[in-house]
One Martini backbone bead per residue (centre of mass of N, CA, C, O) as a GRO file, in nm:
protein
  387
    1MET     BB    1   0.100   0.032   0.014
    2VAL     BB    2   0.004   0.374  -0.022
    3ALA     BB    3  -0.053   0.661   0.066
    4ALA     BB    4  -0.272   0.903   0.142
    5ALA     BB    5  -0.701  -2.143  -1.228
    6ALA     BB    6  -0.492  -2.265  -1.065
    7SER     BB    7  -0.286  -2.201  -1.291
    8VAL     BB    8   0.075  -2.180  -1.336
    9CYS     BB    9   0.294  -2.037  -1.512
   10GLY     BB   10   0.585  -2.246  -1.492
   11LEU     BB   11   0.546  -2.459  -1.259
   12ALA     BB   12   0.620  -2.733  -1.403
   13SER     BB   13   0.940  -2.666  -1.411
   14GLN     BB   14   0.949  -2.726  -1.129
   15THR     BB   15   1.032  -2.877  -0.858
   16PRO     BB   16   0.901  -3.099  -0.687
   17ALA     BB   17   0.763  -3.151  -0.408
   18THR     BB   18   0.851  -3.220  -0.074
   19ALA     BB   19   0.875  -3.285   0.248
   20THR     BB   20   1.108  -3.089   0.286
   21ALA     BB   21   0.983  -2.839   0.155
   22GLN     BB   22   0.734  -2.822   0.343
   23SER     BB   23   0.893  -2.802   0.605
   24SER     BB   24   1.046  -2.543   0.538
   25ALA     BB   25   0.797  -2.364   0.491
   26SER     BB   26   0.661  -2.407   0.772
   27GLN     BB   27   0.898  -2.308   0.948
   28ILE     BB   28   0.922  -2.014   0.855
   29VAL     BB   29   0.632  -1.934   0.926
   30ALA     BB   30   0.646  -2.004   1.228
   31ASP     BB   31   0.892  -1.815   1.294
   32MET     BB   32   0.758  -1.540   1.206
   33GLY     BB   33   0.478  -1.512   1.284
   34ALA     BB   34   0.397  -1.207   1.373
   35GLY     BB   35   0.342  -0.916   1.172
   36TRP     BB   36   0.491  -0.581   1.093
   37ASN     BB   37   0.453  -0.252   0.960
   38LEU     BB   38   0.672   0.022   0.860
   39GLY     BB   39   0.482   0.253   0.764
   40ASN     BB   40   0.550   0.562   0.627
   41GLN     BB   41   0.881   0.587   0.597
   42LEU     BB   42   1.102   0.451   0.383
   43GLU     BB   43   0.876   0.525   0.147
   44ALA     BB   44   0.894   0.804   0.179
   45ASN     BB   45   0.860   1.143   0.019
   46ALA     BB   46   1.042   1.435  -0.126
   47ASN     BB   47   1.045   1.510  -0.440
   48GLY     BB   48   1.157   1.197  -0.491
   49TYR     BB   49   1.287   1.172  -0.201
   50PRO     BB   50   1.377   1.003   0.048
   51SER     BB   51   1.169   1.039   0.362
   52GLU     BB   52   1.079   0.942   0.683
   53THR     BB   53   0.920   1.240   0.758
   54ALA     BB   54   0.727   1.340   0.512
   55TRP     BB   55   0.447   1.184   0.640
   56GLY     BB   56   0.454   1.262   0.973
   57GLN     BB   57   0.685   1.104   1.090
   58PRO     BB   58   0.911   0.999   1.287
   59THR     BB   59   1.192   0.893   1.372
   60VAL     BB   60   1.328   0.599   1.384
   61THR     BB   61   1.344   0.375   1.666
   62GLN     BB   62   1.442   0.144   1.891
   63ALA     BB   63   1.199   0.176   2.084
   64LEU     BB   64   0.984   0.094   1.885
   65ILE     BB   65   1.085  -0.189   1.811
   66ASP     BB   66   1.076  -0.293   2.105
   67LYS     BB   67   0.767  -0.262   2.133
   68VAL     BB   68   0.690  -0.454   1.906
   69LYS     BB   69   0.823  -0.701   2.030
   70ALA     BB   70   0.674  -0.689   2.309
   71ALA     BB   71   0.387  -0.742   2.167
   72GLY     BB   72   0.484  -1.020   1.969
   73PHE     BB   73   0.650  -0.959   1.733
   74ARG     BB   74   0.868  -1.136   1.469
   75THR     BB   75   0.798  -0.934   1.229
   76ILE     BB   76   0.948  -0.690   0.995
   77ARG     BB   77   0.830  -0.464   0.762
   78ILE     BB   78   1.030  -0.257   0.530
   79PRO     BB   79   0.951  -0.016   0.349
   80VAL     BB   80   1.117   0.090   0.032
   81SER     BB   81   1.254   0.376  -0.120
   82TYR     BB   82   1.456   0.532  -0.393
   83LEU     BB   83   1.435   0.679  -0.659
   84ARG     BB   84   1.642   0.969  -0.659
   85ASP     BB   85   1.871   0.786  -0.507
   86ILE     BB   86   1.918   0.708  -0.797
   87GLY     BB   87   2.138   0.724  -1.020
   88PRO     BB   88   2.283   0.727  -1.306
   89GLY     BB   89   2.376   0.590  -1.579
   90PRO     BB   90   2.500   0.271  -1.562
   91ASP     BB   91   2.515   0.235  -1.232
   92TYR     BB   92   2.295   0.328  -1.033
   93THR     BB   93   2.364   0.479  -0.770
   94ILE     BB   94   2.312   0.458  -0.439
   95SER     BB   95   2.283   0.629  -0.178
   96SER     BB   96   2.479   0.585   0.096
   97SER     BB   97   2.304   0.723   0.316
   98TRP     BB   98   2.048   0.553   0.256
   99LEU     BB   99   2.163   0.271   0.294
  100ASN     BB  100   2.254   0.318   0.588
  101ARG     BB  101   1.973   0.376   0.703
  102ILE     BB  102   1.847   0.113   0.634
  103GLN     BB  103   2.044  -0.058   0.801
  104GLN     BB  104   1.981   0.068   1.074
  105VAL     BB  105   1.681  -0.019   1.083
  106VAL     BB  106   1.726  -0.318   1.045
  107ASN     BB  107   1.898  -0.350   1.308
  108TYR     BB  108   1.682  -0.294   1.517
  109ALA     BB  109   1.561  -0.584   1.449
  110TYR     BB  110   1.784  -0.793   1.389
  111ASN     BB  111   1.935  -0.754   1.676
  112ARG     BB  112   1.654  -0.884   1.811
  113GLY     BB  113   1.566  -1.147   1.626
  114LEU     BB  114   1.418  -1.055   1.383
  115TYR     BB  115   1.235  -1.046   1.117
  116VAL     BB  116   1.320  -0.908   0.787
  117LEU     BB  117   1.163  -0.692   0.547
  118ILE     BB  118   1.269  -0.581   0.221
  119ASN     BB  119   1.200  -0.341  -0.040
  120MET     BB  120   1.034  -0.205  -0.341
  121HIS     BB  121   0.782   0.025  -0.324
  122GLY     BB  122   0.736   0.332  -0.477
  123ASP     BB  123   0.873   0.285  -0.770
  124GLY     BB  124   0.579   0.162  -0.905
  125TYR     BB  125   0.426   0.438  -0.879
  126LYS     BB  126   0.275   0.678  -1.067
  127THR     BB  127   0.197   0.871  -0.811
  128VAL     BB  128   0.508   0.886  -0.760
  129ASN     BB  129   0.762   1.076  -0.715
  130GLY     BB  130   1.018   0.918  -0.908
  131SER     BB  131   0.914   0.698  -1.058
  132TRP     BB  132   1.014   0.379  -1.270
  133LEU     BB  133   0.864   0.095  -1.215
  134ILE     BB  134   0.709   0.059  -1.520
  135CYS     BB  135   0.533  -0.191  -1.687
  136ASP     BB  136   0.409   0.017  -1.938
  137SER     BB  137   0.665   0.107  -2.039
  138SER     BB  138   0.896   0.173  -2.311
  139SER     BB  139   1.166   0.158  -2.098
  140GLN     BB  140   1.273  -0.140  -2.022
  141ALA     BB  141   1.579  -0.145  -2.044
  142THR     BB  142   1.630   0.075  -1.830
  143ILE     BB  143   1.467  -0.045  -1.598
  144LYS     BB  144   1.621  -0.319  -1.577
  145ALA     BB  145   1.901  -0.198  -1.524
  146ARG     BB  146   1.826  -0.047  -1.263
  147TYR     BB  147   1.714  -0.283  -1.105
  148GLN     BB  148   1.967  -0.458  -1.105
  149LYS     BB  149   2.160  -0.254  -0.970
  150ALA     BB  150   2.003  -0.207  -0.713
  151TRP     BB  151   1.996  -0.507  -0.610
  152GLN     BB  152   2.298  -0.546  -0.603
  153GLN     BB  153   2.347  -0.336  -0.375
  154ILE     BB  154   2.153  -0.442  -0.157
  155ALA     BB  155   2.259  -0.737  -0.140
  156SER     BB  156   2.551  -0.660  -0.070
  157LYS     BB  157   2.491  -0.505   0.194
  158PHE     BB  158   2.338  -0.797   0.308
  159GLN     BB  159   2.511  -1.066   0.273
  160ASN     BB  160   2.576  -1.136   0.599
  161TYR     BB  161   2.296  -1.199   0.648
  162ASP     BB  162   2.071  -1.394   0.756
  163GLN     BB  163   1.751  -1.554   0.743
  164HIS     BB  164   1.613  -1.294   0.882
  165LEU     BB  165   1.657  -1.186   0.593
  166ILE     BB  166   1.420  -1.055   0.359
  167LEU     BB  167   1.365  -1.026   0.016
  168GLU     BB  168   1.166  -0.792  -0.188
  169SER     BB  169   1.104  -0.711  -0.512
  170MET     BB  170   0.816  -0.569  -0.449
  171ASN     BB  171   0.499  -0.452  -0.460
  172GLU     BB  172   0.228  -0.297  -0.623
  173GLU     BB  173   0.252  -0.423  -0.930
  174PHE     BB  174   0.113  -0.221  -1.197
  175ASP     BB  175  -0.084  -0.011  -1.422
  176GLY     BB  176  -0.323   0.133  -1.226
  177GLN     BB  177  -0.551  -0.068  -1.305
  178TYR     BB  178  -0.860  -0.204  -1.175
  179GLY     BB  179  -0.801  -0.502  -1.333
  180ARG     BB  180  -0.715  -0.689  -1.555
  181PRO     BB  181  -0.452  -0.810  -1.672
  182THR     BB  182  -0.180  -0.701  -1.874
  183GLN     BB  183  -0.022  -0.680  -2.191
  184PRO     BB  184   0.321  -0.666  -2.108
  185CYS     BB  185   0.317  -0.610  -1.803
  186TYR     BB  186   0.331  -0.900  -1.677
  187SER     BB  187   0.594  -0.982  -1.817
  188ASN     BB  188   0.764  -0.765  -1.672
  189ILE     BB  189   0.722  -0.863  -1.386
  190ASN     BB  190   0.851  -1.139  -1.434
  191SER     BB  191   1.128  -1.015  -1.507
  192TYR     BB  192   1.185  -0.877  -1.242
  193ASN     BB  193   1.188  -1.135  -1.073
  194GLN     BB  194   1.422  -1.270  -1.225
  195ILE     BB  195   1.631  -1.052  -1.175
  196PHE     BB  196   1.621  -1.060  -0.872
  197VAL     BB  197   1.707  -1.353  -0.826
  198ASP     BB  198   1.972  -1.351  -0.982
  199THR     BB  199   2.108  -1.108  -0.839
  200VAL     BB  200   2.101  -1.200  -0.547
  201ARG     BB  201   2.241  -1.478  -0.577
  202LYS     BB  202   2.519  -1.319  -0.702
  203ALA     BB  203   2.594  -1.116  -0.435
  204GLY     BB  204   2.671  -1.296  -0.204
  205GLY     BB  205   2.699  -1.484   0.052
  206ASN     BB  206   2.367  -1.553   0.173
  207ASN     BB  207   2.205  -1.514  -0.103
  208ALA     BB  208   2.204  -1.811  -0.221
  209SER     BB  209   1.989  -1.896   0.043
  210ARG     BB  210   1.782  -1.691   0.050
  211TRP     BB  211   1.488  -1.560   0.114
  212LEU     BB  212   1.241  -1.489  -0.139
  213LEU     BB  213   1.012  -1.226  -0.234
  214ILE     BB  214   0.726  -1.246  -0.449
  215ALA     BB  215   0.517  -1.080  -0.701
  216GLY     BB  216   0.234  -1.014  -0.845
  217TRP     BB  217  -0.042  -0.864  -0.941
  218ASN     BB  218  -0.093  -0.643  -0.699
  219THR     BB  219  -0.101  -0.868  -0.482
  220ASN     BB  220  -0.315  -1.059  -0.610
  221ILE     BB  221  -0.459  -1.352  -0.571
  222ASP     BB  222  -0.606  -1.414  -0.837
  223TYR     BB  223  -0.361  -1.292  -1.027
  224THR     BB  224  -0.157  -1.515  -0.912
  225ALA     BB  225  -0.318  -1.802  -0.904
  226GLY     BB  226  -0.422  -1.756  -1.164
  227ASN     BB  227  -0.475  -1.743  -1.528
  228TYR     BB  228  -0.289  -1.433  -1.592
  229GLY     BB  229   0.063  -1.470  -1.614
  230PHE     BB  230   0.207  -1.597  -1.394
  231THR     BB  231   0.567  -1.649  -1.315
  232LEU     BB  232   0.795  -1.841  -1.195
  233PRO     BB  233   1.101  -1.826  -1.105
  234THR     BB  234   1.402  -1.921  -1.146
  235ASP     BB  235   1.676  -2.098  -0.936
  236ARG     BB  236   1.986  -2.137  -1.066
  237TYR     BB  237   2.173  -1.978  -0.822
  238ARG     BB  238   2.147  -2.160  -0.604
  239SER     BB  239   2.260  -2.313  -0.348
  240PRO     BB  240   2.383  -2.642  -0.304
  241SER     BB  241   2.302  -2.646   0.011
  242VAL     BB  242   2.028  -2.669  -0.088
  243PRO     BB  243   1.799  -2.883  -0.090
  244ALA     BB  244   1.656  -3.080  -0.292
  245GLY     BB  245   1.328  -2.944  -0.348
  246GLU     BB  246   1.390  -2.680  -0.208
  247GLN     BB  247   1.264  -2.378  -0.134
  248ARG     BB  248   1.344  -1.994  -0.156
  249ILE     BB  249   1.043  -1.907  -0.231
  250MET     BB  250   0.809  -1.648  -0.203
  251ILE     BB  251   0.462  -1.533  -0.175
  252SER     BB  252   0.301  -1.224  -0.241
  253VAL     BB  253   0.023  -1.082  -0.058
  254HIS     BB  254  -0.280  -0.901  -0.022
  255TYR     BB  255  -0.541  -0.796   0.243
  256TYR     BB  256  -0.862  -0.591   0.171
  257SER     BB  257  -1.122  -0.776   0.240
  258PRO     BB  258  -1.338  -0.559   0.225
  259TRP     BB  259  -1.286  -0.238   0.124
  260ASP     BB  260  -1.534  -0.091   0.263
  261PHE     BB  261  -1.402  -0.174   0.541
  262ALA     BB  262  -1.074  -0.156   0.523
  263GLY     BB  263  -1.040   0.138   0.324
  264GLU     BB  264  -1.284   0.305   0.310
  265GLU     BB  265  -1.351   0.660   0.347
  266SER     BB  266  -1.613   0.585   0.547
  267GLY     BB  267  -1.926   0.517   0.742
  268ALA     BB  268  -2.088   0.280   0.612
  269ILE     BB  269  -1.860   0.048   0.677
  270THR     BB  270  -1.796  -0.101   1.022
  271GLN     BB  271  -1.857  -0.412   0.978
  272TRP     BB  272  -1.758  -0.764   1.062
  273GLY     BB  273  -1.886  -1.060   1.044
  274ARG     BB  274  -2.071  -1.280   1.244
  275ALA     BB  275  -2.089  -1.045   1.488
  276ALA     BB  276  -2.262  -0.861   1.351
  277THR     BB  277  -2.540  -0.625   1.434
  278ASN     BB  278  -2.548  -0.448   1.149
  279PRO     BB  279  -2.631  -0.508   0.828
  280SER     BB  280  -2.591  -0.205   0.712
  281LYS     BB  281  -2.266  -0.219   0.819
  282LYS     BB  282  -2.231  -0.465   0.615
  283SER     BB  283  -2.096  -0.632   0.386
  284THR     BB  284  -2.190  -0.839   0.104
  285TRP     BB  285  -1.882  -0.919   0.127
  286GLY     BB  286  -1.587  -1.056   0.252
  287GLN     BB  287  -1.599  -1.288   0.441
  288GLU     BB  288  -1.503  -1.576   0.581
  289ASP     BB  289  -1.543  -1.747   0.321
  290TYR     BB  290  -1.365  -1.576   0.135
  291LEU     BB  291  -1.103  -1.590   0.295
  292ASP     BB  292  -1.075  -1.898   0.283
  293SER     BB  293  -1.068  -1.926  -0.027
  294GLU     BB  294  -0.820  -1.750  -0.089
  295LEU     BB  295  -0.609  -1.908   0.097
  296LYS     BB  296  -0.657  -2.182  -0.033
  297THR     BB  297  -0.553  -2.109  -0.311
  298MET     BB  298  -0.259  -2.054  -0.219
  299HIS     BB  299  -0.209  -2.332  -0.104
  300ASP     BB  300  -0.280  -2.505  -0.369
  301THR     BB  301  -0.062  -2.351  -0.552
  302PHE     BB  302   0.206  -2.324  -0.339
  303VAL     BB  303   0.244  -2.464  -0.061
  304VAL     BB  304   0.234  -2.767  -0.164
  305LYS     BB  305   0.514  -2.684  -0.338
  306GLY     BB  306   0.702  -2.506  -0.116
  307TYR     BB  307   0.564  -2.214  -0.121
  308PRO     BB  308   0.549  -1.962   0.061
  309VAL     BB  309   0.315  -1.742   0.219
  310VAL     BB  310   0.270  -1.375   0.221
  311VAL     BB  311   0.085  -1.148   0.405
  312GLY     BB  312   0.217  -0.830   0.377
  313GLU     BB  313  -0.090  -0.720   0.394
  314TYR     BB  314  -0.320  -0.596   0.648
  315GLY     BB  315  -0.638  -0.447   0.733
  316ALA     BB  316  -0.818  -0.176   0.922
  317ILE     BB  317  -0.969   0.105   0.952
  318ASP     BB  318  -1.068   0.375   1.150
  319LYS     BB  319  -1.441   0.404   1.241
  320SER     BB  320  -1.522   0.499   1.543
  321SER     BB  321  -1.657   0.785   1.470
  322PHE     BB  322  -1.917   0.613   1.349
  323ASP     BB  323  -1.847   0.343   1.536
  324SER     BB  324  -1.789   0.225   1.852
  325SER     BB  325  -1.753  -0.094   1.743
  326ASN     BB  326  -1.524  -0.112   1.527
  327ASN     BB  327  -1.269  -0.230   1.678
  328ARG     BB  328  -1.389  -0.511   1.707
  329TYR     BB  329  -1.390  -0.572   1.395
  330ARG     BB  330  -1.095  -0.528   1.344
  331ALA     BB  331  -1.012  -0.760   1.528
  332ASP     BB  332  -1.169  -0.985   1.387
  333PHE     BB  333  -1.025  -0.954   1.117
  334ALA     BB  334  -0.736  -1.007   1.211
  335ARG     BB  335  -0.781  -1.284   1.337
  336ALA     BB  336  -0.887  -1.422   1.076
  337VAL     BB  337  -0.642  -1.378   0.891
  338VAL     BB  338  -0.434  -1.522   1.072
  339ALA     BB  339  -0.578  -1.794   1.118
  340THR     BB  340  -0.621  -1.868   0.817
  341ALA     BB  341  -0.328  -1.856   0.736
  342LYS     BB  342  -0.230  -2.073   0.928
  343LYS     BB  343  -0.406  -2.300   0.814
  344TYR     BB  344  -0.252  -2.235   0.508
  345GLY     BB  345   0.065  -2.160   0.551
  346ALA     BB  346   0.071  -1.845   0.636
  347ALA     BB  347   0.195  -1.533   0.659
  348THR     BB  348   0.170  -1.219   0.857
  349VAL     BB  349   0.140  -0.844   0.788
  350TYR     BB  350   0.064  -0.567   0.936
  351TRP     BB  351  -0.078  -0.260   0.851
  352ASP     BB  352   0.120   0.026   0.946
  353ASN     BB  353   0.098   0.396   0.905
  354GLY     BB  354   0.102   0.570   1.193
  355ALA     BB  355  -0.208   0.615   1.215
  356ASN     BB  356  -0.431   0.775   1.430
  357GLY     BB  357  -0.751   0.746   1.413
  358GLN     BB  358  -0.910   0.846   1.158
  359TYR     BB  359  -0.820   0.602   0.917
  360GLY     BB  360  -0.629   0.438   1.079
  361PHE     BB  361  -0.373   0.167   1.132
  362GLY     BB  362  -0.263   0.209   1.405
  363LEU     BB  363  -0.088   0.049   1.705
  364PHE     BB  364   0.112   0.295   1.735
  365ASP     BB  365   0.306   0.542   1.895
  366ARG     BB  366   0.598   0.679   1.757
  367ARG     BB  367   0.673   0.901   1.970
  368SER     BB  368   0.617   0.713   2.247
  369SER     BB  369   0.617   0.404   2.221
  370THR     BB  370   0.303   0.313   2.211
  371VAL     BB  371   0.006   0.163   2.264
  372THR     BB  372  -0.328   0.192   2.097
  373HIS     BB  373  -0.419  -0.136   2.012
  374GLN     BB  374  -0.452  -0.401   2.204
  375GLY     BB  375  -0.695  -0.558   2.082
  376ILE     BB  376  -0.562  -0.616   1.807
  377ILE     BB  377  -0.311  -0.752   1.907
  378ASP     BB  378  -0.455  -0.981   2.057
  379ALA     BB  379  -0.589  -1.096   1.803
  380ILE     BB  380  -0.332  -1.169   1.653
  381MET     BB  381  -0.213  -1.357   1.872
  382SER     BB  382  -0.452  -1.549   1.870
  383GLY     BB  383  -0.436  -1.632   1.567
  384VAL     BB  384  -0.123  -1.740   1.590
  385GLY     BB  385  -0.083  -1.863   1.901
  386SER     BB  386   0.000  -1.643   2.102
  387LYS     BB  387   0.065  -1.499   2.424
   0.00000   0.00000   0.00000
């Protein structure tokens, strides 16, 4: 997210899953536990240059990350934008000061034993100043060269980090139109994923065996698991130390369904799930049965073949100013997403944009490093099975 049937092309060419592969996939998902997004920080920008305070958040501190860990989260996703901090070709050198700050924030979590996900977040949004990773642009040769050079630098920077660091190829990459995937845009997304895997694997250190997270069209479940053009990248440069048949690639999707409850900024739909008391305040779709069906599709398409699934974003905005019971349904939604994902072998990472109050996703006050929605946190921990 940015502020303000089940046949998969290319899957048949992959090594068939084994008990080892499924065991590896289930183990990493179990170890990751409940996840949390440091949203609207390192992907924020001012005039196309990354700036962690540009969207109204304070500078990220160790105290905040310690509070997130103390709340029970074991994974932190750190969305990152690079934008105009990538220099001109042919080297496309990323600003050293920006890479160093990314590393510092990563270390806040990594040095506490947490899993950390970093990605390339806002570079693919047409609405973001300085964006360039545009899948329907005519400048694909330049885009792919910049993308390859950027990930080469990022992966080299983190080459000595162990498997607690997971790299994610992109964020919600698509053509900006909310409809069926188009070509050649989807083919270009597949190419980005292949460049990402090849580049990271060859970048030295632990990258040859690192878990890598890739996304399909707009991190949409149907357009990733269905027959719309998604292709799994080959992993030809993976370390020979990884057991044969074991995958080290994860699939990223996001879940904000139904959008009129989870994200639409109005007071019309404020309740969700079987416990809703006012039918007129509950969406006509996207309830527990839909959630189950969507995550079962990801399980049947990827998890059973040894590819873990990560619901890298989910959550629902605060509409308690319209309905005093809203936070209870936000908690019900969070618990259901986490529990259903666990049922189908997927990890989950709650989207926190740092905003509290009306339409905010925030669970913490980042200035005081305090919890603002303990009820939602409790629901998440209940869903994942943590005390």
